[in-house]
VOBA-1610 file (N, C-alpha, C; in pm, whole numbers, padded with zeros to 5 digits, always signed):
BEGIN
Unk+03867-07376+01981Unk+03730-07431+01945Unk+03737-07552+01850Unk+03756-07702+01841Unk+03810-07788+01764Unk+03677-07825+01716Unk+03564-07850+01776Unk+03443-07877+01707Unk+03355-07840+01599Unk+03337-07935+01494Unk+03292-07881+01348Unk+03152-07859+01346Unk+03062-07784+01304Unk+02979-07730+01270Unk+02900-07750+01172Unk+02795-07787+01098Unk+02682-07783+00977Unk+02648-07650+00950Unk+02736-07621+00840Unk+02662-07476+00793Unk+02593-07458+00693Unk+02457-07555+00692Unk+02348-07563+00651Unk+02251-07494+00724Unk+02138-07445+00687Unk+02111-07361+00740Unk+01906-07429+00785Unk+01860-07448+00900Unk+01772-07548+00927Unk+01670-07458+00893Unk+01572-07543+00835Unk+01436-07466+00769Unk+01304-07554+00868Unk+01217-07453+00928Unk+01096-07541+01015Unk+00991-07582+00912Unk+00966-07684+00904Unk+00842-07680+00865Unk+00716-07634+00902Unk+00612-07652+00828Unk+00505-07564+00840Unk+00435-07569+01017Unk+00416-07742+01012Unk+00386-07803+01160Unk+00467-07741+01241Unk+00617-07755+01254Unk+00694-07684+01344Unk+00669-07563+01339Unk+00623-07482+01230Unk+00634-07328+01278Unk+00542-07292+01359Unk+00395-07417+01337Unk+00268-07352+01403Unk+00302-07386+01554Unk+00336-07496+01595Unk+00397-07546+01702Unk+00474-07416+01811Unk+00574-07367+01696Unk+00661-07293+01775Unk+00567-07158+01801Unk+00490-07135+01699Unk+00392-07043+01762Unk+00319-07027+01862Unk+00263-07127+01904Unk+00194-07158+02057Unk+00250-07179+02149Unk+00408-07247+02146Unk+00482-07237+02249Unk+00524-07104+02314Unk+00555-07007+02248Unk+00594-06859+02217Unk+00451-06803+02300Unk+00313-06860+02246Unk+00223-06764+02302Unk+00209-06812+02471Unk+00223-06917+02505Unk+00229-07051+02668Unk+00323-06967+02689Unk+00439-06882+02651Unk+00536-06828+02738Unk+00674-06950+02756Unk+00672-07040+02652Unk+00784-07160+02605Unk+00742-07265+02760Unk+00586-07255+02793Unk+00571-07355+02867Unk+00474-07449+02799Unk+00573-07573+02807Unk+00458-07671+02698Unk+00400-07750+02795Unk+00392-07752+02912Unk+00292-07772+02950Unk+00118-07725+02921Unk+00170-07586+02926Unk+00008-07539+02854Unk-00034-07549+02743Unk+00080-07598+02655Unk+00007-07638+02511Unk-00063-07768+02500Unk-00237-07759+02459Unk-00315-07846+02510Unk-00364-07888+02385Unk-00404-08000+02354Unk-00499-08030+02258Unk-00438-08077+02115Unk-00261-08151+02170Unk-00220-08201+02065Unk-00248-08366+02068Unk-00238-08378+01897Unk-00205-08556+01922Unk-00101-08589+01940Unk-00060-08732+01917Unk+00038-08810+01958Unk+00184-08721+01867Unk+00178-08725+01695Unk+00279-08674+01665Unk+00269-08504+01697Unk+00187-08463+01689Unk+00214-08335+01739Unk+00276-08317+01890Unk+00253-08387+01963Unk+00342-08392+02113Unk+00459-08437+02058Unk+00485-08503+01986Unk+00619-08567+01959Unk+00706-08452+01898Unk+00676-08368+01829Unk+00714-08247+01790Unk+00730-08144+01880Unk+00625-08127+01965Unk+00640-08031+02033Unk+00767-08075+02167Unk+00809-08179+02178Unk+00939-08230+02291Unk+01037-08202+02174Unk+01054-08223+02029Unk+01161-08177+01972Unk+01201-08054+01978Unk+01097-07975+01936Unk+01096-07820+01995Unk+01174-07788+02099Unk+01096-07822+02207Unk+01150-07816+02343Unk+01319-07843+02364Unk+01351-07971+02312Unk+01470-08013+02347Unk+01579-07955+02266Unk+01565-07886+02144Unk+01633-07805+02088Unk+01654-07659+02169Unk+01517-07615+02219Unk+01523-07490+02291Unk+01638-07503+02421Unk+01588-07623+02475Unk+01699-07651+02556Unk+01887-07647+02543Unk+01875-07706+02445Unk+02001-07710+02397Unk+02076-07556+02360Unk+01973-07437+02319Unk+02018-07317+02294Unk+02046-07231+02408Unk+01945-07288+02529Unk+01959-07233+02654Unk+02082-07274+02739Unk+02153-07421+02687Unk+02283-07392+02758Unk+02383-07424+02655Unk+02351-07337+02559Unk+02502-07300+02483Unk+02559-07210+02505Unk+02710-07156+02525Unk+02798-07304+02514Unk+02800-07389+02658Unk+02836-07538+02627Unk+02796-07624+02741Unk+02898-07565+02844Unk+03007-07543+02808Unk+03138-07532+02917Unk+03156-07371+02894Unk+03252-07312+02987Unk+03259-07225+03014Unk+03386-07196+02917Unk+03365-07028+02873Unk+03459-07022+02769Unk+03580-06915+02827Unk+03685-06918+02743Unk+03771-06863+02814Unk+03745-06712+02724Unk+03896-06628+02747Unk+03842-06514+02692Unk+03874-06524+02552Unk+03962-06608+02488Unk+04017-06630+02363Unk+03906-06674+02268Unk+03841-06793+02373Unk+03751-06849+02286Unk+03580-06775+02262Unk+03593-06659+02387Unk+03457-06591+02354Unk+03489-06477+02251Unk+03614-06416+02210Unk+03668-06357+02112Unk+03627-06421+01995Unk+03664-06548+02005Unk+03677-06578+01869Unk+03542-06636+01809Unk+03456-06697+01955Unk+03321-06688+01892Unk+03225-06563+01867Unk+03263-06445+01906Unk+03161-06360+01897Unk+03268-06271+01729Unk+03363-06293+01690Unk+03373-06275+01594Unk+03359-06365+01474Unk+03339-06512+01513Unk+03294-06574+01433Unk+03173-06527+01361Unk+03060-06512+01494Unk+02906-06492+01478Unk+02932-06340+01396Unk+03015-06216+01431Unk+02998-06109+01285Unk+03050-06140+01178Unk+03121-06225+01164Unk+03171-06228+01031Unk+03049-06288+00966Unk+02971-06463+01016Unk+02814-06471+00943Unk+02746-06389+00947Unk+02743-06282+01023Unk+02632-06156+00978Unk+02656-06068+00872Unk+02805-06031+00880Unk+02817-05960+00774Unk+02815-06040+00632Unk+02849-06193+00619Unk+02839-06278+00491Unk+02676-06231+00482Unk+02586-06237+00555Unk+02468-06261+00550Unk+02409-06133+00469Unk+02449-05995+00497Unk+02443-05890+00469Unk+02496-05857+00344Unk+02615-05933+00293Unk+02681-05913+00146Unk+02559-05998+00093Unk+02524-06101+00108Unk+02448-06186+00029Unk+02338-06099-00041Unk+02261-06076+00061Unk+02148-05986+00051Unk+02171-05879-00022Unk+02244-05797-00029Unk+02313-05682-00112Unk+02325-05744-00316Unk+02368-05869-00293Unk+02438-05904-00370Unk+02321-05944-00472Unk+02178-06018-00418Unk+02067-05994-00453Unk+01990-05915-00513Unk+01994-05816-00439Unk+01963-05666-00496Unk+02021-05585-00596Unk+02156-05661-00624Unk+02180-05617-00802Unk+02138-05715-00897Unk+02176-05628-01039Unk+02178-05713-01168Unk+02287-05795-01185Unk+02249-05954-01218Unk+02344-05983-01224Unk+02364-05994-01365Unk+02447-05937-01443Unk+02460-05929-01572Unk+02528-06107-01629Unk+02553-06171-01532Unk+02634-06293-01541Unk+02494-06418-01598Unk+02344-06367-01515Unk+02242-06453-01582Unk+02206-06416-01676Unk+02229-06249-01742Unk+02171-06244-01850Unk+02228-06273-01971Unk+02387-06340-01950Unk+02459-06368-02084Unk+02572-06249-02047Unk+02602-06163-01980Unk+02693-06055-01951Unk+02833-06140-01957Unk+02921-06046-01932Unk+03073-06060-01903Unk+03071-06091-01775Unk+02982-06122-01664Unk+02979-06163-01523Unk+03032-06067-01392Unk+03034-05937-01448Unk+03041-05823-01370Unk+02924-05825-01351Unk+02865-05739-01247Unk+02726-05695-01177Unk+02729-05579-01162Unk+02623-05535-01209Unk+02591-05352-01238Unk+02465-05302-01163Unk+02438-05231-01070Unk+02347-05188-00979Unk+02280-05092-01056Unk+02151-05012-01023Unk+02101-04924-01100Unk+02175-04765-01082Unk+02217-04767-00983Unk+02307-04647-00983Unk+02412-04650-01086Unk+02503-04733-01117Unk+02577-04738-01225Unk+02545-04727-01321Unk+02440-04807-01380Unk+02363-04814-01499Unk+02342-04654-01519Unk+02256-04588-01425Unk+02240-04468-01414Unk+02370-04375-01490Unk+02457-04379-01410Unk+02595-04325-01447Unk+02657-04318-01564Unk+02669-04415-01609Unk+02696-04478-01738Unk+02623-04381-01835Unk+02486-04404-01822Unk+02421-04356-01954Unk+02430-04208-01913Unk+02443-04167-01779Unk+02453-03979-01834Unk+02614-03969-01879Unk+02691-04014-01855Unk+02797-04017-01951Unk+02807-04025-02084Unk+02730-04122-02107Unk+02718-04143-02245Unk+02622-03988-02302Unk+02536-03996-02256Unk+02471-03871-02299Unk+02563-03766-02311Unk+02626-03740-02219Unk+02731-03591-02199Unk+02833-03592-02295Unk+02878-03732-02337Unk+02990-03743-02434Unk+02890-03708-02611Unk+02790-03767-02590Unk+02705-03734-02717Unk+02704-03607-02740Unk+02641-03488-02655Unk+02629-03363-02650Unk+02716-03296-02653Unk+02836-03357-02609Unk+02955-03273-02674Unk+03028-03307-02789Unk+03022-03442-02842Unk+03089-03507-02972Unk+02979-03460-03076Unk+02871-03468-03090Unk+02779-03450-03210Unk+02784-03283-03242Unk+02779-03163-03157Unk+02794-03054-03178Unk+02950-03019-03272Unk+03056-03109-03204Unk+03195-03065-03274Unk+03185-03184-03416Unk+03120-03279-03393Unk+03108-03369-03552Unk+03064-03257-03680Unk+02961-03220-03636Unk+02885-03127-03683Unk+02972-02988-03746Unk+03035-02908-03678Unk+03093-02848-03675Unk+03203-02891-03802Unk+03265-02956-03746Unk+03398-03003-03849Unk+03321-03011-03987Unk+03221-03072-03989Unk+03174-03130-04104Unk+03116-03019-04185Unk+03072-02931-04139Unk+03049-02760-04190Unk+03177-02734-04237Unk+03270-02689-04167Unk+03432-02651-04200Unk+03464-02722-04314Unk+03469-02876-04300Unk+03511-02935-04389Unk+03451-02903-04542Unk+03307-02875-04534Unk+03231-02906-04671Unk+03242-02742-04706Unk+03228-02649-04618Unk+03238-02484-04645Unk+03409-02478-04719Unk+03549-02542-04668Unk+03649-02547-04750Unk+03645-02604-04868Unk+03588-02709-04913Unk+03591-02780-05025Unk+03483-02720-05119Unk+03364-02643-05073Unk+03286-02533-05183Unk+03392-02405-05212Unk+03459-02375-05097Unk+03538-02242-05145Unk+03662-02271-05280Unk+03704-02405-05229Unk+03823-02433-05352Unk+03743-02458-05505Unk+03634-02534-05479Unk+03561-02545-05628Unk+03498-02408-05667Unk+03462-02309-05564Unk+03444-02171-05682Unk+03590-02122-05714Unk+03683-02150-05639Unk+03800-02045-05725Unk+03795-02135-05826Unk+03813-02260-05838Unk+03858-02329-05977Unk+03706-02264-06098Unk+03586-02254-06058Unk+03486-02217-06125Unk+03505-02067-06168Unk+03583-01987-06112Unk+03632-01871-06110Unk+03720-01860-06222Unk+03818-01934-06226Unk+03961-01962-06335Unk+03867-02014-06454Unk+03779-02129-06473Unk+03734-02153-06575Unk+03625-02028-06660Unk+03578-01926-06541Unk+03493-01873-06611Unk+03602-01760-06705Unk+03670-01677-06624Unk+03793-01605-06634Unk+03870-01650-06804Unk+03882-01793-06819Unk+03930-01824-06966Unk+03843-01832-07038Unk+03728-01899-07003Unk+03605-01870-07137Unk+03587-01716-07143Unk+03595-01648-07056Unk+03558-01495-07117Unk+03681-01470-07190Unk+03764-01497-07138Unk+03863-01423-07292Unk+03888-01498-07430Unk+03815-01604-07431Unk+03817-01663-07535Unk+03661-01633-07623Unk+03574-01590-07577Unk+03451-01524-07585Unk+03425-01340-07589Unk+03488-01319-07593Unk+03498-01172-07584Unk+03456-01099-07499Unk+03459-01150-07391Unk+03388-01103-07242Unk+03314-01147-07211Unk+03209-01229-07277Unk+03103-01303-07275Unk+03121-01413-07203Unk+03030-01384-07092Unk+03035-01521-06983Unk+02895-01655-07003Unk+02957-01761-06974Unk+02852-01878-07054Unk+02694-01819-06972Unk+02602-01896-07037Unk+02475-01836-06985Unk+02373-01944-07085Unk+02258-01954-06965Unk+02114-02055-07019Unk+01999-01998-06965Unk+01877-01995-07052Unk+01795-01932-07065Unk+01738-01973-06919Unk+01669-01890-06867Unk+01571-01887-06731Unk+01454-01827-06727Unk+01348-01893-06842Unk+01233-01814-06855Unk+01133-01839-06723Unk+01148-01929-06627Unk+01082-01897-06499Unk+01064-01775-06426Unk+01202-01674-06483Unk+01190-01580-06395Unk+01158-01420-06542Unk+01081-01483-06636Unk+01052-01361-06745Unk+00952-01264-06677Unk+00853-01359-06578Unk+00768-01270-06504Unk+00769-01174-06443Unk+00892-01198-06401Unk+00967-01102-06259Unk+01016-00943-06336Unk+01085-00985-06434Unk+01129-00874-06539Unk+01112-00840-06659Unk+01000-00873-06671Unk+00908-00851-06818Unk+00961-00861-06944Unk+01073-00954-06948Unk+01155-00973-07055Unk+01210-01102-07050Unk+01279-01175-07151Unk+01340-01287-07118Unk+01462-01296-07054Unk+01481-01391-06953Unk+01585-01397-06881Unk+01665-01480-06908Unk+01803-01470-06859Unk+01889-01542-06884Unk+02001-01572-06742Unk+02025-01680-06687Unk+02114-01738-06600Unk+02264-01809-06649Unk+02348-01757-06559Unk+02510-01784-06579Unk+02479-01965-06594Unk+02519-02002-06673Unk+02547-02154-06746Unk+02662-02198-06705Unk+02682-02339-06638Unk+02808-02400-06637Unk+02822-02480-06739Unk+02729-02533-06806Unk+02766-02646-06885Unk+02865-02611-07026Unk+02894-02492-07074Unk+02957-02486-07168Unk+03072-02496-07090Unk+03118-02451-06990Unk+03257-02461-06919Unk+03295-02631-06912Unk+03199-02696-06892Unk+03225-02843-06856Unk+03256-02903-07014Unk+03149-02851-07111Unk+03162-02924-07253Unk+03296-02857-07342Unk+03350-02719-07257Unk+03432-02669-07330Unk+03565-02711-07273Unk+03576-02803-07175Unk+03719-02859-07125Unk+03749-02746-07039Unk+03682-02626-06986Unk+03723-02522-06911Unk+03721-02602-06736Unk+03634-02687-06723Unk+03667-02748-06579Unk+03626-02873-06585Unk+03686-02977-06510Unk+03706-03134-06520Unk+03543-03160-06479Unk+03526-03224-06570Unk+03380-03309-06582Unk+03329-03399-06471Unk+03463-03456-06445Unk+03472-03592-06331Unk+03442-03552-06213Unk+03466-03409-06178Unk+03497-03312-06077Unk+03338-03241-06034Unk+03305-03178-06108Unk+03210-03085-06140Unk+03056-03186-06164Unk+02956-03120-06103Unk+02816-03189-06176Unk+02687-03115-06136Unk+02695-03000-06212Unk+02616-02879-06200Unk+02474-02901-06235Unk+02434-03056-06269Unk+02274-03088-06260Unk+02243-03139-06104Unk+02270-03149-06023Unk+02271-03158-05899Unk+02216-03044-05828Unk+02118-03006-05690Unk+02093-02889-05665Unk+02210-02874-05532Unk+02221-02737-05502Unk+02346-02657-05411Unk+02379-02565-05495Unk+02391-02523-05613Unk+02461-02412-05654Unk+02339-02291-05717Unk+02371-02203-05693Unk+02278-02035-05723Unk+02351-01937-05847Unk+02325-01916-05921Unk+02374-01846-06020Unk+02331-01733-06095Unk+02405-01643-06084Unk+02352-01496-06111Unk+02250-01478-06214Unk+02133-01402-06190Unk+02028-01453-06296Unk+02020-01263-06379Unk+02009-01215-06448Unk+01959-01122-06525Unk+01901-01112-06668Unk+01800-01011-06658Unk+01735-00952-06798Unk+01834-00956-06923Unk+01750-00948-07062Unk+01835-00950-07174Unk+01906-00843-07154Unk+01854-00705-07105Unk+01894-00586-07143Unk+02037-00604-07024Unk+02039-00646-06972Unk+02156-00644-06849Unk+02237-00784-06940Unk+02339-00787-07007Unk+02410-00906-07033Unk+02495-00968-06986Unk+02493-01088-06920Unk+02646-01164-06854Unk+02752-01148-06920Unk+02847-01048-06888Unk+02943-01045-06947Unk+03051-00973-06849Unk+03211-01015-06862Unk+03303-00976-06766Unk+03301-00842-06771Unk+03310-00741-06658Unk+03287-00596-06672Unk+03409-00612-06551Unk+03513-00524-06579Unk+03615-00565-06454Unk+03596-00436-06382Unk+03544-00285-06386Unk+03510-00205-06329Unk+03355-00244-06216Unk+03289-00349-06276Unk+03190-00373-06178Unk+03231-00496-06084Unk+03197-00480-05946Unk+03166-00587-05888Unk+03039-00661-05805Unk+03040-00794-05851Unk+02877-00828-05832Unk+02928-00969-05802Unk+02817-01089-05800Unk+02845-01176-05738Unk+02785-01271-05856Unk+02886-01385-05870Unk+02872-01443-05998Unk+02754-01604-05933Unk+02826-01664-05872Unk+02789-01748-05783Unk+02789-01798-05610Unk+02694-01872-05575Unk+02675-01947-05431Unk+02693-02080-05431Unk+02767-02112-05314Unk+02777-02265-05320Unk+02622-02324-05284Unk+02529-02239-05228Unk+02419-02309-05144Unk+02289-02231-05203Unk+02194-02319-05168Unk+02088-02221-05175Unk+02022-02181-05063Unk+01910-02090-05060Unk+01830-02043-04945Unk+01770-02152-04923Unk+01747-02162-04774Unk+01670-02257-04695Unk+01584-02202-04624Unk+01442-02254-04637Unk+01321-02212-04607Unk+01306-02264-04441Unk+01325-02143-04336Unk+01331-02198-04206Unk+01171-02243-04195Unk+01079-02167-04187Unk+00954-02180-04141Unk+00847-02106-04263Unk+00698-02150-04286Unk+00637-02071-04346Unk+00464-02050-04314Unk+00388-01947-04262Unk+00287-01917-04214Unk+00211-01886-04307Unk+00087-01942-04285Unk-00041-01880-04361Unk-00127-01816-04268Unk-00212-01683-04283Unk-00249-01638-04209Unk-00426-01721-04166Unk-00502-01722-04090Unk-00636-01743-04078Unk-00668-01733-04202Unk-00702-01586-04256Unk-00814-01591-04382Unk-00715-01628-04512Unk-00597-01689-04493Unk-00537-01728-04604Unk-00499-01611-04730Unk-00446-01481-04633Unk-00422-01348-04708Unk-00319-01334-04683Unk-00244-01342-04581Unk-00098-01290-04605Unk-00015-01445-04586Unk+00080-01462-04613Unk+00184-01509-04603Unk+00298-01474-04551Unk+00368-01542-04433Unk+00485-01492-04373Unk+00589-01622-04360Unk+00699-01585-04396Unk+00805-01695-04417Unk+00982-01623-04378Unk+01079-01757-04355Unk+01169-01701-04295Unk+01282-01772-04384Unk+01371-01714-04430Unk+01438-01795-04544Unk+01624-01783-04475Unk+01688-01860-04438Unk+01787-01810-04417Unk+01908-01858-04491Unk+02039-01800-04496Unk+02129-01824-04617Unk+02275-01747-04581Unk+02342-01814-04550Unk+02472-01789-04510Unk+02611-01874-04643Unk+02615-01806-04774Unk+02664-01847-04861Unk+02803-01843-04863Unk+02898-01944-04956Unk+03044-01857-04985Unk+02991-01812-05132Unk+03016-01708-05157Unk+03042-01663-05312Unk+03149-01666-05385Unk+03150-01668-05531Unk+03249-01630-05589Unk+03205-01472-05647Unk+03281-01368-05658Unk+03315-01210-05692Unk+03379-01217-05852Unk+03277-01131-05902Unk+03331-01097-06078Unk+03488-01064-06067Unk+03551-01081-05961Unk+03687-01005-05948Unk+03781-01167-05932Unk+03718-01264-05908Unk+03771-01394-05902Unk+03786-01417-05772Unk+03754-01344-05662Unk+03787-01382-05495Unk+03648-01439-05447Unk+03666-01507-05369Unk+03558-01609-05299Unk+03531-01525-05136Unk+03428-01535-05116Unk+03462-01446-04999Unk+03288-01550-04925Unk+03286-01551-04821Unk+03194-01629-04717Unk+03096-01465-04646Unk+02974-01532-04682Unk+02894-01364-04649Unk+02810-01437-04512Unk+02764-01332-04422Unk+02692-01398-04335Unk+02569-01411-04337Unk+02479-01320-04409Unk+02369-01342-04485Unk+02355-01361-04613Unk+02209-01300-04659Unk+02123-01306-04795Unk+02191-01188-04864Unk+02253-01092-04822Unk+02295-00972-04868Unk+02411-00944-04899Unk+02458-00891-04985Unk+02581-00833-05101Unk+02560-00706-05071Unk+02670-00584-05051Unk+02623-00453-05041Unk+02481-00396-05026Unk+02435-00434-04945Unk+02280-00408-04912Unk+02165-00488-05005Unk+02217-00561-05103Unk+02120-00592-05222Unk+02064-00752-05150Unk+01969-00761-05132Unk+01939-00896-05139Unk+01916-00963-05235Unk+02006-01080-05226Unk+02023-01172-05359Unk+01923-01273-05360Unk+01828-01272-05259Unk+01727-01376-05302Unk+01629-01342-05372Unk+01623-01188-05370Unk+01474-01136-05460Unk+01549-01055-05582Unk+01454-01065-05675Unk+01465-00975-05830Unk+01403-00856-05780Unk+01507-00736-05843Unk+01426-00622-05859Unk+01363-00606-06000Unk+01252-00607-06007Unk+01170-00571-06136Unk+01222-00414-06204Unk+01272-00336-06169Unk+01331-00221-06178Unk+01485-00221-06226Unk+01547-00292-06226Unk+01686-00323-06244Unk+01708-00304-06408Unk+01640-00288-06504Unk+01646-00240-06614Unk+01713-00045-06576Unk+01661-00003-06512Unk+01673+00114-06481Unk+01782+00217-06393Unk+01844+00068-06330Unk+01957+00070-06271Unk+02054+00081-06325Unk+02167+00194-06277Unk+02304+00247-06329Unk+02398+00049-06354Unk+02352-00021-06254Unk+02423-00126-06298Unk+02353-00283-06254Unk+02356-00382-06283Unk+02258-00505-06254Unk+02259-00548-06159Unk+02105-00578-06091Unk+02107-00633-05956Unk+02160-00735-05940Unk+02163-00764-05826Unk+02238-00919-05750Unk+02140-01014-05738Unk+02112-01115-05792Unk+02006-01173-05788Unk+02070-01330-05840Unk+02077-01424-05743Unk+02105-01541-05776Unk+01983-01636-05784Unk+01955-01725-05864Unk+01875-01847-05859Unk+01914-01992-05908Unk+01860-02077-05892Unk+01912-02201-05931Unk+01819-02281-06030Unk+01859-02367-06108Unk+01781-02422-06217Unk+01641-02502-06141Unk+01545-02495-06209Unk+01462-02560-06142Unk+01400-02665-06206Unk+01401-02797-06197Unk+01383-02900-06245Unk+01216-02885-06302Unk+01188-02955-06458Unk+01073-02926-06476Unk+00999-03049-06434
//
């Protein structure tokens, strides 16, 4: 078929559409459509002529090859129309200033799901890696502090550096001392550029004066922990007569023999390191109680 066709799609005007509706109602009998003026009558005759062309299409008998070509061309136009409709229902990123690709809602949901799944896997891994790195650094710092304490004790007849901890005097009923780190830094036992004990994060052995802070080889106790207890929650009863709290603590600790251990909770050999024992003066060996300096 060598004839050429106009690919533009004809659009009926409102007047033509109204006449076509009336013609359909009359069963395509133009004589039954009455009440028209001259202009409307001319429009009606053109519509009837166009419909006559459709009735006569194709004007000549088609061969099998031409019939197959016509069918394939018609189906191809239908496919193109369906594809165009699908494209209009998609999000066009080129219109929104994107990279020219088009993403539909299902694709966006799939991408979001992949991102959320990736984050749910990566974030715990990053958190665990960060905690592991922090724990390793803290253990190395504790080992270095232990070396500084042993060297200090050797130079001070077995006595350990200490500072006052008067905030705990009420608990023990006498003056209280805490293991102090400033003499180690000031005396050059520790690198001043590496250790800053003014920042929170360290807890130190705290004892009343009746139990001196000294190096006793046969006594195993805890000198320092690398982190402070964490208050998980606190609840006050409605009558404000009772307080319930939860404190979590899983520190790495420096023991008095210079070793470093990671404890699963706040206890060392059954002794709660968070709480002072008011009866510690009557015990055979000092209570294990760690505290951190409180800024006034």
